[in-house]
PDB file with SEQRES, HELIX, SHEET and CRYST1 records, atoms N, CA, C and O in Angstrom:
SEQRES   1 A   72  MET THR ILE LEU ASP ASP CYS LEU GLU ILE LEU LYS LYS          
SEQRES   2 A   72  GLU GLU VAL LYS ASN GLN ILE LYS GLN PHE CYS GLN PRO          
SEQRES   3 A   72  MET VAL ASP ILE VAL MET GLN GLU VAL GLY ILE TYR ILE          
SEQRES   4 A   72  TYR ILE LEU PHE VAL LEU LEU ILE VAL ASN LEU CYS ILE          
SEQRES   5 A   72  ASN ILE ILE MET LEU PHE TYR PHE SER ARG PHE LYS ASN          
SEQRES   6 A   72  MET ILE TYR ILE ASN LYS GLU                                  
HELIX    1 AA1 ILE A    3  LEU A   11  1                                   9    
HELIX    2 AA2 GLU A   14  LYS A   71  1                                  58    
CRYST1    1.000    1.000    1.000  90.00  90.00  90.00 P 1           1          
ATOM      1  N   MET A   1       3.012 -10.288  40.392  1.00  0.00           N  
ATOM      2  CA  MET A   1       3.138  -9.983  38.969  1.00  0.00           C  
ATOM      3  C   MET A   1       3.622 -11.210  38.208  1.00  0.00           C  
ATOM      4  O   MET A   1       4.422 -12.007  38.699  1.00  0.00           O  
ATOM      5  N   THR A   2       3.119 -11.324  37.023  1.00  0.00           N  
ATOM      6  CA  THR A   2       3.550 -12.439  36.189  1.00  0.00           C  
ATOM      7  C   THR A   2       4.742 -12.017  35.332  1.00  0.00           C  
ATOM      8  O   THR A   2       5.128 -10.848  35.295  1.00  0.00           O  
ATOM      9  N   ILE A   3       5.295 -12.981  34.663  1.00  0.00           N  
ATOM     10  CA  ILE A   3       6.440 -12.710  33.786  1.00  0.00           C  
ATOM     11  C   ILE A   3       6.011 -11.803  32.637  1.00  0.00           C  
ATOM     12  O   ILE A   3       6.766 -10.928  32.211  1.00  0.00           O  
ATOM     13  N   LEU A   4       4.805 -12.017  32.142  1.00  0.00           N  
ATOM     14  CA  LEU A   4       4.292 -11.194  31.049  1.00  0.00           C  
ATOM     15  C   LEU A   4       4.181  -9.728  31.463  1.00  0.00           C  
ATOM     16  O   LEU A   4       4.531  -8.836  30.690  1.00  0.00           O  
ATOM     17  N   ASP A   5       3.703  -9.482  32.661  1.00  0.00           N  
ATOM     18  CA  ASP A   5       3.605  -8.103  33.152  1.00  0.00           C  
ATOM     19  C   ASP A   5       4.986  -7.466  33.281  1.00  0.00           C  
ATOM     20  O   ASP A   5       5.168  -6.291  32.961  1.00  0.00           O  
ATOM     21  N   ASP A   6       5.958  -8.250  33.752  1.00  0.00           N  
ATOM     22  CA  ASP A   6       7.326  -7.738  33.861  1.00  0.00           C  
ATOM     23  C   ASP A   6       7.884  -7.367  32.488  1.00  0.00           C  
ATOM     24  O   ASP A   6       8.524  -6.328  32.323  1.00  0.00           O  
ATOM     25  N   CYS A   7       7.631  -8.232  31.510  1.00  0.00           N  
ATOM     26  CA  CYS A   7       8.116  -7.949  30.154  1.00  0.00           C  
ATOM     27  C   CYS A   7       7.456  -6.693  29.591  1.00  0.00           C  
ATOM     28  O   CYS A   7       8.120  -5.878  28.950  1.00  0.00           O  
ATOM     29  N   LEU A   8       6.175  -6.535  29.822  1.00  0.00           N  
ATOM     30  CA  LEU A   8       5.471  -5.348  29.334  1.00  0.00           C  
ATOM     31  C   LEU A   8       5.984  -4.077  29.999  1.00  0.00           C  
ATOM     32  O   LEU A   8       6.089  -3.037  29.349  1.00  0.00           O  
ATOM     33  N   GLU A   9       6.301  -4.151  31.267  1.00  0.00           N  
ATOM     34  CA  GLU A   9       6.853  -2.990  31.966  1.00  0.00           C  
ATOM     35  C   GLU A   9       8.210  -2.599  31.386  1.00  0.00           C  
ATOM     36  O   GLU A   9       8.508  -1.416  31.222  1.00  0.00           O  
ATOM     37  N   ILE A  10       9.017  -3.595  31.080  1.00  0.00           N  
ATOM     38  CA  ILE A  10      10.335  -3.321  30.496  1.00  0.00           C  
ATOM     39  C   ILE A  10      10.179  -2.696  29.114  1.00  0.00           C  
ATOM     40  O   ILE A  10      10.895  -1.757  28.768  1.00  0.00           O  
ATOM     41  N   LEU A  11       9.242  -3.218  28.324  1.00  0.00           N  
ATOM     42  CA  LEU A  11       9.049  -2.708  26.966  1.00  0.00           C  
ATOM     43  C   LEU A  11       8.448  -1.303  26.939  1.00  0.00           C  
ATOM     44  O   LEU A  11       8.555  -0.612  25.926  1.00  0.00           O  
ATOM     45  N   LYS A  12       7.831  -0.878  28.009  1.00  0.00           N  
ATOM     46  CA  LYS A  12       7.238   0.467  28.056  1.00  0.00           C  
ATOM     47  C   LYS A  12       8.289   1.557  28.267  1.00  0.00           C  
ATOM     48  O   LYS A  12       8.011   2.734  28.040  1.00  0.00           O  
ATOM     49  N   LYS A  13       9.480   1.180  28.696  1.00  0.00           N  
ATOM     50  CA  LYS A  13      10.530   2.168  28.934  1.00  0.00           C  
ATOM     51  C   LYS A  13      11.007   2.743  27.611  1.00  0.00           C  
ATOM     52  O   LYS A  13      11.155   2.029  26.619  1.00  0.00           O  
ATOM     53  N   GLU A  14      11.239   4.029  27.616  1.00  0.00           N  
ATOM     54  CA  GLU A  14      11.637   4.737  26.393  1.00  0.00           C  
ATOM     55  C   GLU A  14      13.009   4.282  25.896  1.00  0.00           C  
ATOM     56  O   GLU A  14      13.234   4.185  24.690  1.00  0.00           O  
ATOM     57  N   GLU A  15      13.912   4.007  26.813  1.00  0.00           N  
ATOM     58  CA  GLU A  15      15.261   3.570  26.430  1.00  0.00           C  
ATOM     59  C   GLU A  15      15.207   2.230  25.684  1.00  0.00           C  
ATOM     60  O   GLU A  15      15.924   2.033  24.702  1.00  0.00           O  
ATOM     61  N   VAL A  16      14.367   1.327  26.147  1.00  0.00           N  
ATOM     62  CA  VAL A  16      14.234   0.020  25.502  1.00  0.00           C  
ATOM     63  C   VAL A  16      13.612   0.186  24.119  1.00  0.00           C  
ATOM     64  O   VAL A  16      14.025  -0.478  23.168  1.00  0.00           O  
ATOM     65  N   LYS A  17      12.625   1.065  24.002  1.00  0.00           N  
ATOM     66  CA  LYS A  17      12.002   1.324  22.699  1.00  0.00           C  
ATOM     67  C   LYS A  17      13.033   1.839  21.702  1.00  0.00           C  
ATOM     68  O   LYS A  17      13.063   1.410  20.548  1.00  0.00           O  
ATOM     69  N   ASN A  18      13.871   2.757  22.154  1.00  0.00           N  
ATOM     70  CA  ASN A  18      14.903   3.312  21.269  1.00  0.00           C  
ATOM     71  C   ASN A  18      15.920   2.249  20.855  1.00  0.00           C  
ATOM     72  O   ASN A  18      16.362   2.229  19.707  1.00  0.00           O  
ATOM     73  N   GLN A  19      16.290   1.375  21.773  1.00  0.00           N  
ATOM     74  CA  GLN A  19      17.236   0.312  21.442  1.00  0.00           C  
ATOM     75  C   GLN A  19      16.640  -0.657  20.425  1.00  0.00           C  
ATOM     76  O   GLN A  19      17.334  -1.108  19.513  1.00  0.00           O  
ATOM     77  N   ILE A  20      15.372  -0.971  20.579  1.00  0.00           N  
ATOM     78  CA  ILE A  20      14.715  -1.868  19.622  1.00  0.00           C  
ATOM     79  C   ILE A  20      14.646  -1.210  18.250  1.00  0.00           C  
ATOM     80  O   ILE A  20      14.870  -1.865  17.233  1.00  0.00           O  
ATOM     81  N   LYS A  21      14.337   0.082  18.219  1.00  0.00           N  
ATOM     82  CA  LYS A  21      14.292   0.808  16.941  1.00  0.00           C  
ATOM     83  C   LYS A  21      15.659   0.819  16.273  1.00  0.00           C  
ATOM     84  O   LYS A  21      15.762   0.588  15.069  1.00  0.00           O  
ATOM     85  N   GLN A  22      16.708   1.086  17.043  1.00  0.00           N  
ATOM     86  CA  GLN A  22      18.055   1.106  16.485  1.00  0.00           C  
ATOM     87  C   GLN A  22      18.471  -0.276  15.984  1.00  0.00           C  
ATOM     88  O   GLN A  22      19.178  -0.388  14.983  1.00  0.00           O  
ATOM     89  N   PHE A  23      18.037  -1.315  16.670  1.00  0.00           N  
ATOM     90  CA  PHE A  23      18.371  -2.681  16.257  1.00  0.00           C  
ATOM     91  C   PHE A  23      17.650  -3.063  14.963  1.00  0.00           C  
ATOM     92  O   PHE A  23      18.236  -3.713  14.097  1.00  0.00           O  
ATOM     93  N   CYS A  24      16.399  -2.668  14.832  1.00  0.00           N  
ATOM     94  CA  CYS A  24      15.586  -3.062  13.671  1.00  0.00           C  
ATOM     95  C   CYS A  24      15.783  -2.158  12.460  1.00  0.00           C  
ATOM     96  O   CYS A  24      15.462  -2.563  11.342  1.00  0.00           O  
ATOM     97  N   GLN A  25      16.294  -0.964  12.646  1.00  0.00           N  
ATOM     98  CA  GLN A  25      16.396  -0.003  11.553  1.00  0.00           C  
ATOM     99  C   GLN A  25      17.211  -0.512  10.358  1.00  0.00           C  
ATOM    100  O   GLN A  25      16.760  -0.339   9.226  1.00  0.00           O  
ATOM    101  N   PRO A  26      18.381  -1.128  10.544  1.00  0.00           N  
ATOM    102  CA  PRO A  26      19.117  -1.638   9.369  1.00  0.00           C  
ATOM    103  C   PRO A  26      18.343  -2.709   8.599  1.00  0.00           C  
ATOM    104  O   PRO A  26      18.399  -2.751   7.370  1.00  0.00           O  
ATOM    105  N   MET A  27      17.628  -3.568   9.313  1.00  0.00           N  
ATOM    106  CA  MET A  27      16.846  -4.607   8.635  1.00  0.00           C  
ATOM    107  C   MET A  27      15.707  -3.992   7.833  1.00  0.00           C  
ATOM    108  O   MET A  27      15.439  -4.410   6.707  1.00  0.00           O  
ATOM    109  N   VAL A  28      15.046  -3.012   8.405  1.00  0.00           N  
ATOM    110  CA  VAL A  28      13.947  -2.341   7.709  1.00  0.00           C  
ATOM    111  C   VAL A  28      14.480  -1.606   6.486  1.00  0.00           C  
ATOM    112  O   VAL A  28      13.843  -1.617   5.432  1.00  0.00           O  
ATOM    113  N   ASP A  29      15.627  -0.974   6.612  1.00  0.00           N  
ATOM    114  CA  ASP A  29      16.225  -0.271   5.472  1.00  0.00           C  
ATOM    115  C   ASP A  29      16.542  -1.231   4.326  1.00  0.00           C  
ATOM    116  O   ASP A  29      16.285  -0.918   3.163  1.00  0.00           O  
ATOM    117  N   ILE A  30      17.093  -2.382   4.647  1.00  0.00           N  
ATOM    118  CA  ILE A  30      17.424  -3.366   3.607  1.00  0.00           C  
ATOM    119  C   ILE A  30      16.159  -3.868   2.924  1.00  0.00           C  
ATOM    120  O   ILE A  30      16.111  -3.969   1.698  1.00  0.00           O  
ATOM    121  N   VAL A  31      15.142  -4.181   3.709  1.00  0.00           N  
ATOM    122  CA  VAL A  31      13.887  -4.671   3.129  1.00  0.00           C  
ATOM    123  C   VAL A  31      13.266  -3.607   2.234  1.00  0.00           C  
ATOM    124  O   VAL A  31      12.813  -3.918   1.132  1.00  0.00           O  
ATOM    125  N   MET A  32      13.239  -2.371   2.685  1.00  0.00           N  
ATOM    126  CA  MET A  32      12.647  -1.296   1.881  1.00  0.00           C  
ATOM    127  C   MET A  32      13.461  -1.040   0.617  1.00  0.00           C  
ATOM    128  O   MET A  32      12.897  -0.708  -0.425  1.00  0.00           O  
ATOM    129  N   GLN A  33      14.767  -1.189   0.700  1.00  0.00           N  
ATOM    130  CA  GLN A  33      15.610  -1.005  -0.476  1.00  0.00           C  
ATOM    131  C   GLN A  33      15.327  -2.089  -1.515  1.00  0.00           C  
ATOM    132  O   GLN A  33      15.302  -1.810  -2.714  1.00  0.00           O  
ATOM    133  N   GLU A  34      15.117  -3.314  -1.063  1.00  0.00           N  
ATOM    134  CA  GLU A  34      14.849  -4.417  -1.982  1.00  0.00           C  
ATOM    135  C   GLU A  34      13.428  -4.373  -2.533  1.00  0.00           C  
ATOM    136  O   GLU A  34      13.212  -4.726  -3.693  1.00  0.00           O  
ATOM    137  N   VAL A  35      12.473  -3.955  -1.742  1.00  0.00           N  
ATOM    138  CA  VAL A  35      11.064  -3.991  -2.127  1.00  0.00           C  
ATOM    139  C   VAL A  35      10.627  -2.678  -2.770  1.00  0.00           C  
ATOM    140  O   VAL A  35       9.594  -2.635  -3.438  1.00  0.00           O  
ATOM    141  N   GLY A  36      11.378  -1.632  -2.584  1.00  0.00           N  
ATOM    142  CA  GLY A  36      10.983  -0.303  -3.053  1.00  0.00           C  
ATOM    143  C   GLY A  36      10.667  -0.232  -4.531  1.00  0.00           C  
ATOM    144  O   GLY A  36       9.683   0.397  -4.921  1.00  0.00           O  
ATOM    145  N   ILE A  37      11.477  -0.862  -5.360  1.00  0.00           N  
ATOM    146  CA  ILE A  37      11.251  -0.810  -6.810  1.00  0.00           C  
ATOM    147  C   ILE A  37       9.927  -1.470  -7.170  1.00  0.00           C  
ATOM    148  O   ILE A  37       9.233  -1.016  -8.080  1.00  0.00           O  
ATOM    149  N   TYR A  38       9.577  -2.532  -6.465  1.00  0.00           N  
ATOM    150  CA  TYR A  38       8.311  -3.215  -6.748  1.00  0.00           C  
ATOM    151  C   TYR A  38       7.112  -2.362  -6.325  1.00  0.00           C  
ATOM    152  O   TYR A  38       6.048  -2.426  -6.941  1.00  0.00           O  
ATOM    153  N   ILE A  39       7.289  -1.582  -5.293  1.00  0.00           N  
ATOM    154  CA  ILE A  39       6.217  -0.670  -4.876  1.00  0.00           C  
ATOM    155  C   ILE A  39       5.985   0.376  -5.954  1.00  0.00           C  
ATOM    156  O   ILE A  39       4.837   0.695  -6.261  1.00  0.00           O  
ATOM    157  N   TYR A  40       7.049   0.917  -6.533  1.00  0.00           N  
ATOM    158  CA  TYR A  40       6.900   1.896  -7.611  1.00  0.00           C  
ATOM    159  C   TYR A  40       6.256   1.269  -8.849  1.00  0.00           C  
ATOM    160  O   TYR A  40       5.399   1.883  -9.484  1.00  0.00           O  
ATOM    161  N   ILE A  41       6.667   0.054  -9.186  1.00  0.00           N  
ATOM    162  CA  ILE A  41       6.070  -0.632 -10.340  1.00  0.00           C  
ATOM    163  C   ILE A  41       4.585  -0.868 -10.100  1.00  0.00           C  
ATOM    164  O   ILE A  41       3.770  -0.662 -11.000  1.00  0.00           O  
ATOM    165  N   LEU A  42       4.231  -1.294  -8.903  1.00  0.00           N  
ATOM    166  CA  LEU A  42       2.829  -1.517  -8.568  1.00  0.00           C  
ATOM    167  C   LEU A  42       2.034  -0.223  -8.672  1.00  0.00           C  
ATOM    168  O   LEU A  42       0.911  -0.224  -9.176  1.00  0.00           O  
ATOM    169  N   PHE A  43       2.604   0.875  -8.202  1.00  0.00           N  
ATOM    170  CA  PHE A  43       1.928   2.167  -8.272  1.00  0.00           C  
ATOM    171  C   PHE A  43       1.693   2.576  -9.727  1.00  0.00           C  
ATOM    172  O   PHE A  43       0.610   3.051 -10.068  1.00  0.00           O  
ATOM    173  N   VAL A  44       2.684   2.398 -10.571  1.00  0.00           N  
ATOM    174  CA  VAL A  44       2.537   2.744 -11.990  1.00  0.00           C  
ATOM    175  C   VAL A  44       1.465   1.876 -12.640  1.00  0.00           C  
ATOM    176  O   VAL A  44       0.646   2.376 -13.410  1.00  0.00           O  
ATOM    177  N   LEU A  45       1.465   0.583 -12.337  1.00  0.00           N  
ATOM    178  CA  LEU A  45       0.451  -0.308 -12.902  1.00  0.00           C  
ATOM    179  C   LEU A  45      -0.953   0.060 -12.430  1.00  0.00           C  
ATOM    180  O   LEU A  45      -1.911  -0.046 -13.197  1.00  0.00           O  
ATOM    181  N   LEU A  46      -1.081   0.486 -11.194  1.00  0.00           N  
ATOM    182  CA  LEU A  46      -2.386   0.920 -10.695  1.00  0.00           C  
ATOM    183  C   LEU A  46      -2.874   2.165 -11.423  1.00  0.00           C  
ATOM    184  O   LEU A  46      -4.057   2.272 -11.745  1.00  0.00           O  
ATOM    185  N   ILE A  47      -1.975   3.102 -11.683  1.00  0.00           N  
ATOM    186  CA  ILE A  47      -2.351   4.314 -12.412  1.00  0.00           C  
ATOM    187  C   ILE A  47      -2.761   3.966 -13.839  1.00  0.00           C  
ATOM    188  O   ILE A  47      -3.751   4.496 -14.343  1.00  0.00           O  
ATOM    189  N   VAL A  48      -2.014   3.082 -14.494  1.00  0.00           N  
ATOM    190  CA  VAL A  48      -2.358   2.667 -15.858  1.00  0.00           C  
ATOM    191  C   VAL A  48      -3.712   1.969 -15.870  1.00  0.00           C  
ATOM    192  O   VAL A  48      -4.537   2.224 -16.748  1.00  0.00           O  
ATOM    193  N   ASN A  49      -3.942   1.094 -14.904  1.00  0.00           N  
ATOM    194  CA  ASN A  49      -5.215   0.394 -14.806  1.00  0.00           C  
ATOM    195  C   ASN A  49      -6.361   1.380 -14.593  1.00  0.00           C  
ATOM    196  O   ASN A  49      -7.419   1.230 -15.204  1.00  0.00           O  
ATOM    197  N   LEU A  50      -6.175   2.361 -13.758  1.00  0.00           N  
ATOM    198  CA  LEU A  50      -7.198   3.377 -13.524  1.00  0.00           C  
ATOM    199  C   LEU A  50      -7.507   4.136 -14.809  1.00  0.00           C  
ATOM    200  O   LEU A  50      -8.673   4.372 -15.124  1.00  0.00           O  
ATOM    201  N   CYS A  51      -6.485   4.513 -15.543  1.00  0.00           N  
ATOM    202  CA  CYS A  51      -6.698   5.232 -16.808  1.00  0.00           C  
ATOM    203  C   CYS A  51      -7.458   4.367 -17.810  1.00  0.00           C  
ATOM    204  O   CYS A  51      -8.369   4.848 -18.483  1.00  0.00           O  
ATOM    205  N   ILE A  52      -7.089   3.107 -17.907  1.00  0.00           N  
ATOM    206  CA  ILE A  52      -7.787   2.204 -18.832  1.00  0.00           C  
ATOM    207  C   ILE A  52      -9.248   2.047 -18.429  1.00  0.00           C  
ATOM    208  O   ILE A  52     -10.130   2.047 -19.287  1.00  0.00           O  
ATOM    209  N   ASN A  53      -9.506   1.916 -17.150  1.00  0.00           N  
ATOM    210  CA  ASN A  53     -10.893   1.784 -16.691  1.00  0.00           C  
ATOM    211  C   ASN A  53     -11.712   3.031 -16.976  1.00  0.00           C  
ATOM    212  O   ASN A  53     -12.880   2.929 -17.352  1.00  0.00           O  
ATOM    213  N   ILE A  54     -11.125   4.195 -16.806  1.00  0.00           N  
ATOM    214  CA  ILE A  54     -11.842   5.439 -17.101  1.00  0.00           C  
ATOM    215  C   ILE A  54     -12.133   5.540 -18.591  1.00  0.00           C  
ATOM    216  O   ILE A  54     -13.232   5.932 -18.983  1.00  0.00           O  
ATOM    217  N   ILE A  55     -11.162   5.191 -19.424  1.00  0.00           N  
ATOM    218  CA  ILE A  55     -11.373   5.218 -20.877  1.00  0.00           C  
ATOM    219  C   ILE A  55     -12.477   4.240 -21.270  1.00  0.00           C  
ATOM    220  O   ILE A  55     -13.330   4.571 -22.093  1.00  0.00           O  
ATOM    221  N   MET A  56     -12.468   3.053 -20.696  1.00  0.00           N  
ATOM    222  CA  MET A  56     -13.512   2.074 -21.003  1.00  0.00           C  
ATOM    223  C   MET A  56     -14.881   2.560 -20.542  1.00  0.00           C  
ATOM    224  O   MET A  56     -15.880   2.331 -21.224  1.00  0.00           O  
ATOM    225  N   LEU A  57     -14.938   3.215 -19.417  1.00  0.00           N  
ATOM    226  CA  LEU A  57     -16.208   3.756 -18.925  1.00  0.00           C  
ATOM    227  C   LEU A  57     -16.779   4.758 -19.912  1.00  0.00           C  
ATOM    228  O   LEU A  57     -17.962   4.687 -20.245  1.00  0.00           O  
ATOM    229  N   PHE A  58     -15.965   5.684 -20.384  1.00  0.00           N  
ATOM    230  CA  PHE A  58     -16.435   6.664 -21.361  1.00  0.00           C  
ATOM    231  C   PHE A  58     -16.810   5.993 -22.682  1.00  0.00           C  
ATOM    232  O   PHE A  58     -17.809   6.352 -23.304  1.00  0.00           O  
ATOM    233  N   TYR A  59     -16.018   5.032 -23.101  1.00  0.00           N  
ATOM    234  CA  TYR A  59     -16.293   4.347 -24.363  1.00  0.00           C  
ATOM    235  C   TYR A  59     -17.628   3.607 -24.296  1.00  0.00           C  
ATOM    236  O   TYR A  59     -18.453   3.737 -25.200  1.00  0.00           O  
ATOM    237  N   PHE A  60     -17.845   2.838 -23.240  1.00  0.00           N  
ATOM    238  CA  PHE A  60     -19.078   2.061 -23.144  1.00  0.00           C  
ATOM    239  C   PHE A  60     -20.295   2.938 -22.885  1.00  0.00           C  
ATOM    240  O   PHE A  60     -21.392   2.620 -23.344  1.00  0.00           O  
ATOM    241  N   SER A  61     -20.120   4.029 -22.161  1.00  0.00           N  
ATOM    242  CA  SER A  61     -21.266   4.923 -21.964  1.00  0.00           C  
ATOM    243  C   SER A  61     -21.642   5.584 -23.288  1.00  0.00           C  
ATOM    244  O   SER A  61     -22.823   5.808 -23.551  1.00  0.00           O  
ATOM    245  N   ARG A  62     -20.667   5.894 -24.113  1.00  0.00           N  
ATOM    246  CA  ARG A  62     -20.946   6.455 -25.436  1.00  0.00           C  
ATOM    247  C   ARG A  62     -21.586   5.411 -26.339  1.00  0.00           C  
ATOM    248  O   ARG A  62     -22.505   5.722 -27.096  1.00  0.00           O  
ATOM    249  N   PHE A  63     -21.113   4.196 -26.264  1.00  0.00           N  
ATOM    250  CA  PHE A  63     -21.659   3.103 -27.059  1.00  0.00           C  
ATOM    251  C   PHE A  63     -23.109   2.820 -26.663  1.00  0.00           C  
ATOM    252  O   PHE A  63     -23.946   2.534 -27.520  1.00  0.00           O  
ATOM    253  N   LYS A  64     -23.400   2.901 -25.369  1.00  0.00           N  
ATOM    254  CA  LYS A  64     -24.761   2.693 -24.880  1.00  0.00           C  
ATOM    255  C   LYS A  64     -25.690   3.772 -25.427  1.00  0.00           C  
ATOM    256  O   LYS A  64     -26.812   3.472 -25.835  1.00  0.00           O  
ATOM    257  N   ASN A  65     -25.237   5.014 -25.438  1.00  0.00           N  
ATOM    258  CA  ASN A  65     -26.042   6.107 -25.987  1.00  0.00           C  
ATOM    259  C   ASN A  65     -26.293   5.901 -27.475  1.00  0.00           C  
ATOM    260  O   ASN A  65     -27.376   6.226 -27.963  1.00  0.00           O  
ATOM    261  N   MET A  66     -25.328   5.372 -28.200  1.00  0.00           N  
ATOM    262  CA  MET A  66     -25.504   5.125 -29.632  1.00  0.00           C  
ATOM    263  C   MET A  66     -26.557   4.043 -29.866  1.00  0.00           C  
ATOM    264  O   MET A  66     -27.305   4.122 -30.841  1.00  0.00           O  
ATOM    265  N   ILE A  67     -26.632   3.052 -29.012  1.00  0.00           N  
ATOM    266  CA  ILE A  67     -27.639   1.995 -29.153  1.00  0.00           C  
ATOM    267  C   ILE A  67     -29.031   2.576 -28.948  1.00  0.00           C  
ATOM    268  O   ILE A  67     -29.954   2.262 -29.700  1.00  0.00           O  
ATOM    269  N   TYR A  68     -29.186   3.421 -27.935  1.00  0.00           N  
ATOM    270  CA  TYR A  68     -30.493   4.026 -27.677  1.00  0.00           C  
ATOM    271  C   TYR A  68     -30.921   4.939 -28.822  1.00  0.00           C  
ATOM    272  O   TYR A  68     -32.103   4.995 -29.160  1.00  0.00           O  
ATOM    273  N   ILE A  69     -29.987   5.639 -29.408  1.00  0.00           N  
ATOM    274  CA  ILE A  69     -30.315   6.533 -30.526  1.00  0.00           C  
ATOM    275  C   ILE A  69     -30.751   5.709 -31.736  1.00  0.00           C  
ATOM    276  O   ILE A  69     -31.691   6.095 -32.432  1.00  0.00           O  
ATOM    277  N   ASN A  70     -30.091   4.589 -31.999  1.00  0.00           N  
ATOM    278  CA  ASN A  70     -30.429   3.750 -33.150  1.00  0.00           C  
ATOM    279  C   ASN A  70     -31.778   3.050 -32.978  1.00  0.00           C  
ATOM    280  O   ASN A  70     -32.443   2.760 -33.973  1.00  0.00           O  
ATOM    281  N   LYS A  71     -32.195   2.775 -31.748  1.00  0.00           N  
ATOM    282  CA  LYS A  71     -33.472   2.106 -31.516  1.00  0.00           C  
ATOM    283  C   LYS A  71     -34.651   3.025 -31.790  1.00  0.00           C  
ATOM    284  O   LYS A  71     -35.733   2.551 -32.137  1.00  0.00           O  
ATOM    285  N   GLU A  72     -34.465   4.299 -31.644  1.00  0.00           N  
ATOM    286  CA  GLU A  72     -35.564   5.256 -31.844  1.00  0.00           C  
ATOM    287  C   GLU A  72     -35.774   5.500 -33.262  1.00  0.00           C  
ATOM    288  O   GLU A  72     -36.655   6.276 -33.632  1.00  0.00           O  
TER     289      GLU A  72                                                      
END                                                                             
């Protein structure tokens, strides 16, 4: 067996997985706390952008129909 295989065997143990999760959990919590507000802002901006695009779609489709009516 190689060293890599030994490391993989150790990492497959449930106890080691739990220890790694417990070690990383505070770091993940801090990162999510700092980044969380930006995720909400991004979500709001995406919703606003979607609404603007839908309004523009209806506006331009109506404008296109008006051009066809005027040509006849």
